[in-house]
N, C-alpha and C positions, 0 to 999 in steps of 0.2 A: 721706415724704421731702420736704424743703423746699429749693427752688432759689432763691437770691437772684440776680437778674440784675444787680444793681448791682455785686457784686464783680467779675464778669467784665469789665465795662467799665472798671473802675478799673484793672485790670492793663494793658489796652490803652492807655489814656490815659497812665499812667506810662511805658510804653514809648515812646510817641510824644514825650513830653516829654524823654526821654533823647537822642533822636537829632535833632539840629538838621538841618534841611532847608536847603540852599543852592539858590537858584535858578540854573538853567542857561540861559545865553543860547542862542537858537536861531540856528544859523548855516546858511547855504545850502550844500549841498554843491557842490564845484567840479566842473563837468561838462567833461570832456575829450573830445576827437573819438577815435573809435576809428581805430586804424591797422592796416594789414595789411602784412606784409613776406613776400614770397615769395623763397625761396633760389634761388640759381642752379640747384641740383640739381633743384629742382621745376620750374623753367622748362624745363631740358633734357628732363625726363620728359614735360611737356606737349607739347614740340615733336615728340618721338619718337612720341608717341601719335598726334598729328595726321597724322603721315607715314604711320604704319601704318594709320589710318582711310581714307586716300585709297586705298592699295592694296587694302584690304578693300572699299571702296565700288566699285572697278572690278570685283572679283570678283562682288559682289552684283548690279551692273548686268548683267554677262554672263549670270548665272545666270537673271535675270528675263527677258532677251531670249530665252534658250533655252526658258524655260518658256512664254512667250507665243507662240513659234513652234511649240511642240509638239515640240522636239527634245531635250527633257531627259528621259532615261529611266534613272535610277539602278537598279543591280541590288539585288535584294532581300538579297542576301548582304552587300553593302557597307553598306547600311542597318542590318542586323542587327549586323555587326561594329562599327559606330560606336556603336550604342546600348548593346551589351555593353561596349565600351571606356569609354563615358561612365560607366556605373553601376558596373562592377566593376573598371575599370583593367586594364592588362596587364602 
């Protein structure tokens, strides 16, 4: 079997001659600044969350004080009920 390498390159050259290539000018992309818009509903949700966090923080501080004073003694049944409720729901 005889393979002539010149025939393959002539096909490629004829294809390249058929398609004229025009130069494309390089342009710099326009860079705009990122903008963020927060809806009024999202702002309300954030305000409610911070209010709830303040109440929750008061409870946490009270529990910490009880634990440090040695006055916090939850019952085993309460703990078991909460664990069961968490994993299996009621």
